[in-house]
C-alpha positions as CSV (number, residue, x, y, z in Angstrom):
1,X,-24.4,-7.2,19.6
2,X,-21.3,-4.9,19.8
3,X,-22.3,-1.3,20.0
4,X,-20.7,1.1,17.6
5,X,-19.2,4.2,19.1
6,X,-20.3,7.4,17.3
7,X,-18.8,11.0,17.1
8,X,-20.3,14.1,15.4
9,X,-19.4,14.5,11.8
10,X,-21.8,16.7,9.8
11,X,-19.4,16.3,6.7
12,X,-20.6,12.8,6.3
13,X,-24.1,13.8,5.9
14,X,-25.4,13.2,9.4
15,X,-24.9,14.3,13.0
16,X,-23.1,11.1,13.8
17,X,-20.4,9.0,12.1
18,X,-18.5,5.8,13.4
19,X,-15.6,6.6,15.7
20,X,-12.3,5.5,14.0
21,X,-9.7,3.9,16.1
22,X,-6.5,6.0,16.5
23,X,-3.9,5.3,13.8
24,X,-0.6,4.1,15.2
25,X,2.8,4.8,13.5
26,X,6.1,2.9,13.7
27,X,8.8,4.4,16.0
28,X,11.2,4.1,13.2
29,X,11.3,2.5,9.8
30,X,14.5,1.4,7.8
31,X,14.1,3.1,4.4
32,X,15.7,0.4,2.6
33,X,13.5,-2.2,4.1
34,X,10.5,-0.1,3.3
35,X,11.5,0.1,-0.3
36,X,12.1,-3.6,-0.5
37,X,8.7,-4.3,1.0
38,X,6.9,-2.0,-1.3
39,X,8.6,-3.7,-4.4
40,X,7.6,-7.1,-2.9
41,X,4.0,-5.9,-2.4
42,X,3.8,-4.6,-5.9
43,X,5.0,-7.8,-7.2
44,X,2.5,-9.7,-5.1
45,X,-0.3,-7.5,-6.3
46,X,0.7,-8.5,-9.9
47,X,0.6,-12.3,-8.8
48,X,-2.8,-11.9,-7.3
49,X,-4.1,-10.3,-10.5
50,X,-2.5,-13.2,-12.4
51,X,-4.3,-15.6,-10.1
52,X,-7.7,-13.9,-10.9
53,X,-7.0,-14.3,-14.6
54,X,-6.1,-18.0,-14.1
55,X,-9.5,-18.6,-12.2
56,X,-11.4,-16.6,-14.9
57,X,-9.8,-18.8,-17.6
58,X,-10.6,-22.1,-15.8
59,X,-6.9,-23.0,-15.5
60,X,-5.9,-26.3,-14.0
61,X,-6.4,-26.3,-10.3
62,X,-3.0,-27.6,-9.3
63,X,-1.3,-24.6,-11.2
64,X,-3.5,-22.1,-9.4
65,X,-2.7,-23.7,-6.1
66,X,1.0,-23.6,-7.0
67,X,0.7,-19.7,-7.6
68,X,-1.3,-19.3,-4.4
69,X,1.6,-21.0,-2.5
70,X,4.0,-18.6,-4.1
71,X,1.9,-15.5,-3.1
72,X,1.7,-17.0,0.6
73,X,5.5,-17.3,0.6
74,X,6.0,-13.7,-0.8
75,X,3.6,-12.4,2.0
76,X,5.5,-14.3,4.5
77,X,8.8,-12.6,3.3
78,X,7.2,-9.3,3.8
79,X,6.0,-10.2,7.2
80,X,9.4,-11.4,8.3
81,X,10.8,-8.0,7.2
82,X,8.2,-6.1,9.1
83,X,8.6,-8.2,12.3
84,X,12.4,-7.5,12.1
85,X,11.7,-3.7,11.8
86,X,9.2,-3.8,14.5
87,X,11.6,-5.5,17.0
88,X,14.5,-3.3,15.9
89,X,12.7,0.0,16.3
90,X,9.3,-0.2,18.1
91,X,10.3,-3.2,20.4
92,X,13.7,-1.9,21.3
93,X,12.3,1.6,22.2
94,X,9.5,0.1,24.4
95,X,11.8,-2.5,26.1
96,X,14.5,0.2,26.7
97,X,11.9,2.5,28.4
98,X,10.9,-0.3,30.8
99,X,7.9,-0.5,33.0
100,X,4.4,-1.0,31.6
101,X,5.5,-0.1,28.1
102,X,8.0,-2.9,28.1
103,X,5.5,-5.4,29.4
104,X,3.0,-4.5,26.8
105,X,5.6,-5.0,24.1
106,X,6.5,-8.4,25.5
107,X,2.9,-9.4,25.3
108,X,2.6,-8.0,21.8
109,X,5.5,-9.8,20.5
110,X,4.3,-13.1,22.1
111,X,0.9,-12.4,20.4
112,X,2.4,-11.7,17.1
113,X,4.3,-14.9,17.1
114,X,1.2,-17.0,17.8
115,X,-1.0,-15.1,15.4
116,X,1.2,-14.2,12.4
117,X,4.3,-16.4,12.3
118,X,4.0,-20.0,10.8
């Protein structure tokens, strides 16, 4: 069983609260890419709500699966844009710095390729 790390936090009604992992931020984000991704994600959100309605209305399974495929493709599009931004900013900065930071970035990119890109 995994032990949960705790930290004092009386604001949450007790002496201890779960320890949150640190939040990481991008080294740089292309503003145009960010806006494109936000628009895509809003559109995807609408598509998912439409899928929920289709399921609630007992729509034809093949039609629902077609829409699911569309959502998958839209999410892959956002993912490609994020990978490009990550390599352009975060990856380039880490690799340029050299040493352990560069090695860690190489490992991260390879892991991303195996986990997220299909």
